[in-house]
C-alpha positions as protocol buffer text, in pm:
chain_id: "A"
residue {
  index: 1
  type: THR
  ca { x: 1190 y: -2224 z: 113 }
}
residue {
  index: 2
  type: VAL
  ca { x: 1225 y: -1849 z: 124 }
}
residue {
  index: 3
  type: ALA
  ca { x: 1331 y: -1836 z: -241 }
}
residue {
  index: 4
  type: ALA
  ca { x: 1019 y: -2025 z: -344 }
}
residue {
  index: 5
  type: ALA
  ca { x: 800 y: -1795 z: -134 }
}
residue {
  index: 6
  type: LEU
  ca { x: 958 y: -1487 z: -287 }
}
residue {
  index: 7
  type: ALA
  ca { x: 931 y: -1628 z: -639 }
}
residue {
  index: 8
  type: GLY
  ca { x: 563 y: -1707 z: -585 }
}
residue {
  index: 9
  type: SER
  ca { x: 506 y: -1360 z: -448 }
}
residue {
  index: 10
  type: ALA
  ca { x: 652 y: -1197 z: -759 }
}
residue {
  index: 11
  type: LEU
  ca { x: 368 y: -1343 z: -967 }
}
residue {
  index: 12
  type: ALA
  ca { x: 97 y: -1196 z: -745 }
}
residue {
  index: 13
  type: GLY
  ca { x: -105 y: -889 z: -819 }
}
residue {
  index: 14
  type: LEU
  ca { x: -314 y: -726 z: -1085 }
}
residue {
  index: 15
  type: LYS
  ca { x: -135 y: -624 z: -1403 }
}
residue {
  index: 16
  type: GLU
  ca { x: -29 y: -277 z: -1506 }
}
residue {
  index: 17
  type: GLY
  ca { x: -299 y: -122 z: -1722 }
}
residue {
  index: 18
  type: ALA
  ca { x: -583 y: -284 z: -1527 }
}
residue {
  index: 19
  type: LYS
  ca { x: -841 y: -70 z: -1351 }
}
residue {
  index: 20
  type: ALA
  ca { x: -783 y: -53 z: -977 }
}
residue {
  index: 21
  type: PRO
  ca { x: -1080 y: -193 z: -786 }
}
residue {
  index: 22
  type: ASP
  ca { x: -1247 y: 86 z: -590 }
}
residue {
  index: 23
  type: PHE
  ca { x: -1274 y: 30 z: -215 }
}
residue {
  index: 24
  type: THR
  ca { x: -1391 y: 190 z: 107 }
}
residue {
  index: 25
  type: ALA
  ca { x: -1239 y: 73 z: 434 }
}
residue {
  index: 26
  type: PRO
  ca { x: -1210 y: 164 z: 801 }
}
residue {
  index: 27
  type: ALA
  ca { x: -875 y: 338 z: 847 }
}
residue {
  index: 28
  type: PHE
  ca { x: -658 y: 526 z: 1094 }
}
residue {
  index: 29
  type: LEU
  ca { x: -437 y: 831 z: 1061 }
}
residue {
  index: 30
  type: ALA
  ca { x: -227 y: 927 z: 1365 }
}
residue {
  index: 31
  type: GLY
  ca { x: -449 y: 698 z: 1574 }
}
residue {
  index: 32
  type: GLN
  ca { x: -775 y: 865 z: 1463 }
}
residue {
  index: 33
  type: PRO
  ca { x: -1037 y: 647 z: 1293 }
}
residue {
  index: 34
  type: PHE
  ca { x: -1199 y: 754 z: 965 }
}
residue {
  index: 35
  type: THR
  ca { x: -1345 y: 596 z: 652 }
}
residue {
  index: 36
  type: TYR
  ca { x: -1098 y: 578 z: 363 }
}
residue {
  index: 37
  type: LYS
  ca { x: -1238 y: 594 z: 9 }
}
residue {
  index: 38
  type: LEU
  ca { x: -1004 y: 530 z: -284 }
}
residue {
  index: 39
  type: ALA
  ca { x: -1234 y: 724 z: -520 }
}
residue {
  index: 40
  type: ASP
  ca { x: -1200 y: 1036 z: -301 }
}
residue {
  index: 41
  type: ALA
  ca { x: -821 y: 1002 z: -281 }
}
residue {
  index: 42
  type: LEU
  ca { x: -793 y: 970 z: -661 }
}
residue {
  index: 43
  type: LYS
  ca { x: -968 y: 1307 z: -704 }
}
residue {
  index: 44
  type: LYS
  ca { x: -654 y: 1465 z: -554 }
}
residue {
  index: 45
  type: GLY
  ca { x: -397 y: 1274 z: -763 }
}
residue {
  index: 46
  type: PRO
  ca { x: -228 y: 935 z: -795 }
}
residue {
  index: 47
  type: VAL
  ca { x: -247 y: 694 z: -502 }
}
residue {
  index: 48
  type: VAL
  ca { x: 4 y: 439 z: -380 }
}
residue {
  index: 49
  type: VAL
  ca { x: -194 y: 146 z: -240 }
}
residue {
  index: 50
  type: TYR
  ca { x: 46 y: -80 z: -59 }
}
residue {
  index: 51
  type: PHE
  ca { x: -66 y: -408 z: 90 }
}
residue {
  index: 52
  type: PHE
  ca { x: 129 y: -546 z: 385 }
}
residue {
  index: 53
  type: PRO
  ca { x: 79 y: -871 z: 576 }
}
residue {
  index: 54
  type: ALA
  ca { x: 30 y: -745 z: 935 }
}
residue {
  index: 55
  type: ALA
  ca { x: 87 y: -449 z: 1165 }
}
residue {
  index: 56
  type: HIS
  ca { x: 365 y: -488 z: 1420 }
}
residue {
  index: 57
  type: THR
  ca { x: 558 y: -754 z: 1230 }
}
residue {
  index: 58
  type: GLN
  ca { x: 922 y: -707 z: 1134 }
}
residue {
  index: 59
  type: GLY
  ca { x: 898 y: -648 z: 758 }
}
residue {
  index: 60
  type: CYS
  ca { x: 581 y: -441 z: 787 }
}
residue {
  index: 61
  type: ASN
  ca { x: 738 y: -220 z: 1054 }
}
residue {
  index: 62
  type: ILE
  ca { x: 1032 y: -153 z: 820 }
}
residue {
  index: 63
  type: GLU
  ca { x: 808 y: -85 z: 520 }
}
residue {
  index: 64
  type: ALA
  ca { x: 580 y: 156 z: 710 }
}
residue {
  index: 65
  type: HIS
  ca { x: 881 y: 343 z: 846 }
}
residue {
  index: 66
  type: LEU
  ca { x: 1032 y: 374 z: 497 }
}
residue {
  index: 67
  type: PHE
  ca { x: 705 y: 512 z: 359 }
}
residue {
  index: 68
  type: SER
  ca { x: 679 y: 761 z: 649 }
}
residue {
  index: 69
  type: GLU
  ca { x: 1035 y: 881 z: 582 }
}
residue {
  index: 70
  type: ALA
  ca { x: 954 y: 937 z: 212 }
}
residue {
  index: 71
  type: ILE
  ca { x: 603 y: 1081 z: 250 }
}
residue {
  index: 72
  type: ASP
  ca { x: 711 y: 1438 z: 172 }
}
residue {
  index: 73
  type: GLN
  ca { x: 849 y: 1321 z: -165 }
}
residue {
  index: 74
  type: PHE
  ca { x: 515 y: 1156 z: -247 }
}
residue {
  index: 75
  type: LYS
  ca { x: 328 y: 1470 z: -142 }
}
residue {
  index: 76
  type: ALA
  ca { x: 557 y: 1688 z: -357 }
}
residue {
  index: 77
  type: ALA
  ca { x: 448 y: 1473 z: -654 }
}
residue {
  index: 78
  type: HIS
  ca { x: 81 y: 1521 z: -550 }
}
residue {
  index: 79
  type: ALA
  ca { x: 49 y: 1152 z: -462 }
}
residue {
  index: 80
  type: THR
  ca { x: -104 y: 1000 z: -151 }
}
residue {
  index: 81
  type: VAL
  ca { x: -18 y: 674 z: 22 }
}
residue {
  index: 82
  type: ILE
  ca { x: -248 y: 422 z: 189 }
}
residue {
  index: 83
  type: GLY
  ca { x: -129 y: 104 z: 361 }
}
residue {
  index: 84
  type: VAL
  ca { x: -382 y: -181 z: 363 }
}
residue {
  index: 85
  type: THR
  ca { x: -362 y: -494 z: 576 }
}
residue {
  index: 86
  type: ALA
  ca { x: -572 y: -791 z: 677 }
}
residue {
  index: 87
  type: GLY
  ca { x: -338 y: -888 z: 962 }
}
residue {
  index: 88
  type: ASN
  ca { x: -351 y: -755 z: 1319 }
}
residue {
  index: 89
  type: VAL
  ca { x: -621 y: -504 z: 1226 }
}
residue {
  index: 90
  type: ASP
  ca { x: -695 y: -451 z: 1595 }
}
residue {
  index: 91
  type: GLN
  ca { x: -349 y: -289 z: 1626 }
}
residue {
  index: 92
  type: LEU
  ca { x: -382 y: -39 z: 1338 }
}
residue {
  index: 93
  type: ALA
  ca { x: -472 y: 266 z: 1552 }
}
residue {
  index: 94
  type: ASP
  ca { x: -144 y: 236 z: 1744 }
}
residue {
  index: 95
  type: PHE
  ca { x: 52 y: 134 z: 1432 }
}
residue {
  index: 96
  type: SER
  ca { x: -71 y: 447 z: 1250 }
}
residue {
  index: 97
  type: LYS
  ca { x: 63 y: 687 z: 1513 }
}
residue {
  index: 98
  type: GLU
  ca { x: 382 y: 521 z: 1639 }
}
residue {
  index: 99
  type: THR
  ca { x: 690 y: 711 z: 1523 }
}
residue {
  index: 100
  type: GLU
  ca { x: 883 y: 394 z: 1442 }
}
residue {
  index: 101
  type: HIS
  ca { x: 605 y: 289 z: 1201 }
}
residue {
  index: 102
  type: CYS
  ca { x: 368 y: 526 z: 1016 }
}
residue {
  index: 103
  type: GLY
  ca { x: 436 y: 817 z: 1250 }
}
residue {
  index: 104
  type: GLY
  ca { x: 97 y: 969 z: 1175 }
}
residue {
  index: 105
  type: LYS
  ca { x: 216 y: 1065 z: 827 }
}
residue {
  index: 106
  type: PHE
  ca { x: -15 y: 846 z: 618 }
}
residue {
  index: 107
  type: PRO
  ca { x: -322 y: 633 z: 683 }
}
residue {
  index: 108
  type: VAL
  ca { x: -352 y: 258 z: 715 }
}
residue {
  index: 109
  type: ALA
  ca { x: -673 y: 72 z: 635 }
}
residue {
  index: 110
  type: ALA
  ca { x: -814 y: -247 z: 784 }
}
residue {
  index: 111
  type: ASP
  ca { x: -904 y: -528 z: 548 }
}
residue {
  index: 112
  type: PRO
  ca { x: -1058 y: -800 z: 768 }
}
residue {
  index: 113
  type: GLY
  ca { x: -1076 y: -1130 z: 581 }
}
residue {
  index: 114
  type: ALA
  ca { x: -850 y: -986 z: 306 }
}
residue {
  index: 115
  type: LYS
  ca { x: -1153 y: -887 z: 95 }
}
residue {
  index: 116
  type: ILE
  ca { x: -975 y: -589 z: -65 }
}
residue {
  index: 117
  type: ALA
  ca { x: -653 y: -789 z: -104 }
}
residue {
  index: 118
  type: LYS
  ca { x: -849 y: -1056 z: -293 }
}
residue {
  index: 119
  type: GLN
  ca { x: -985 y: -792 z: -535 }
}
residue {
  index: 120
  type: TYR
  ca { x: -625 y: -685 z: -598 }
}
residue {
  index: 121
  type: ASP
  ca { x: -501 y: -1045 z: -625 }
}
residue {
  index: 122
  type: SER
  ca { x: -267 y: -973 z: -334 }
}
residue {
  index: 123
  type: VAL
  ca { x: -326 y: -1253 z: -86 }
}
residue {
  index: 124
  type: LEU
  ca { x: -39 y: -1416 z: 101 }
}
residue {
  index: 125
  type: ALA
  ca { x: -18 y: -1776 z: -20 }
}
residue {
  index: 126
  type: GLN
  ca { x: 102 y: -1905 z: 317 }
}
residue {
  index: 127
  type: LYS
  ca { x: -176 y: -1719 z: 508 }
}
residue {
  index: 128
  type: PRO
  ca { x: -477 y: -1658 z: 280 }
}
residue {
  index: 129
  type: ASP
  ca { x: -646 y: -1434 z: 539 }
}
residue {
  index: 130
  type: TRP
  ca { x: -352 y: -1191 z: 518 }
}
residue {
  index: 131
  type: SER
  ca { x: -243 y: -966 z: 236 }
}
residue {
  index: 132
  type: ASP
  ca { x: 75 y: -1018 z: 41 }
}
residue {
  index: 133
  type: ARG
  ca { x: 339 y: -741 z: 26 }
}
residue {
  index: 134
  type: THR
  ca { x: 235 y: -584 z: -303 }
}
residue {
  index: 135
  type: SER
  ca { x: 239 y: -215 z: -389 }
}
residue {
  index: 136
  type: TYR
  ca { x: 34 y: -47 z: -660 }
}
residue {
  index: 137
  type: VAL
  ca { x: 56 y: 299 z: -810 }
}
residue {
  index: 138
  type: VAL
  ca { x: -290 y: 399 z: -926 }
}
residue {
  index: 139
  type: ALA
  ca { x: -306 y: 691 z: -1170 }
}
residue {
  index: 140
  type: GLN
  ca { x: -569 y: 956 z: -1115 }
}
residue {
  index: 141
  type: ASN
  ca { x: -788 y: 794 z: -1385 }
}
residue {
  index: 142
  type: GLY
  ca { x: -793 y: 467 z: -1185 }
}
residue {
  index: 143
  type: ASP
  ca { x: -546 y: 276 z: -1404 }
}
residue {
  index: 144
  type: ILE
  ca { x: -275 y: 75 z: -1235 }
}
residue {
  index: 145
  type: VAL
  ca { x: 57 y: 208 z: -1366 }
}
residue {
  index: 146
  type: LYS
  ca { x: 294 y: 12 z: -1140 }
}
residue {
  index: 147
  type: VAL
  ca { x: 282 y: -320 z: -959 }
}
residue {
  index: 148
  type: TYR
  ca { x: 564 y: -425 z: -730 }
}
residue {
  index: 149
  type: SER
  ca { x: 534 y: -749 z: -535 }
}
residue {
  index: 150
  type: ASN
  ca { x: 814 y: -864 z: -307 }
}
residue {
  index: 151
  type: LEU
  ca { x: 807 y: -993 z: 50 }
}
residue {
  index: 152
  type: ASN
  ca { x: 1127 y: -796 z: 114 }
}
residue {
  index: 153
  type: PRO
  ca { x: 1005 y: -451 z: 227 }
}
residue {
  index: 154
  type: ASN
  ca { x: 1316 y: -253 z: 132 }
}
residue {
  index: 155
  type: GLU
  ca { x: 1239 y: -146 z: -228 }
}
residue {
  index: 156
  type: HIS
  ca { x: 864 y: -75 z: -221 }
}
residue {
  index: 157
  type: VAL
  ca { x: 913 y: 297 z: -156 }
}
residue {
  index: 158
  type: ASN
  ca { x: 1179 y: 336 z: -426 }
}
residue {
  index: 159
  type: GLU
  ca { x: 975 y: 141 z: -683 }
}
residue {
  index: 160
  type: THR
  ca { x: 649 y: 327 z: -619 }
}
residue {
  index: 161
  type: LEU
  ca { x: 807 y: 672 z: -588 }
}
residue {
  index: 162
  type: ALA
  ca { x: 990 y: 626 z: -920 }
}
residue {
  index: 163
  type: ALA
  ca { x: 660 y: 528 z: -1085 }
}
residue {
  index: 164
  type: VAL
  ca { x: 481 y: 829 z: -933 }
}
residue {
  index: 165
  type: LEU
  ca { x: 754 y: 1061 z: -1062 }
}
residue {
  index: 166
  type: ARG
  ca { x: 741 y: 901 z: -1411 }
}
residue {
  index: 167
  type: GLN
  ca { x: 363 y: 943 z: -1409 }
}
residue {
  index: 168
  type: ARG
  ca { x: 398 y: 1309 z: -1312 }
}
residue {
  index: 169
  type: GLU
  ca { x: 660 y: 1372 z: -1584 }
}
residue {
  index: 170
  type: SER
  ca { x: 440 y: 1214 z: -1851 }
}
residue {
  index: 171
  type: ARG
  ca { x: 146 y: 1434 z: -1745 }
}
residue {
  index: 172
  type: PHE
  ca { x: 338 y: 1760 z: -1707 }
}
residue {
  index: 173
  type: GLY
  ca { x: 634 y: 1694 z: -1938 }
}
């Protein structure tokens, strides 16, 4: 049932306070390929690492669009966003530039075989080669300060942005 799937999803993910596993992955920003390195992103500030099941699927389209609409708020808080997926990785270049999805506003990284998702304990139970819909806020020191896991894409932006803002307030009072 959907309720059982959502309940199972809520238990996924690393815990707050854990160190975020470092990763390097092939990624796209506005259709352009590059190599994404979490360690490099953390030098600039906190990072929202959000895992999503697959590009060009209904919930993932909604979630990417919501993040693209809010990207200026994340930037104002000196945070960056990276979407990571193991599903439909061959479609990420287009997904990263299409206005109805990422709109070229933040990068998406390919995670073939869900290797990164496994490190983050964010694997979709129903499809173990795909990532679950789990979002992490990683503080600049590499600590996970927020974990939000829910197959419904609608609150991931609100949950992670609130955590980024709390993190910023605690650092700058």
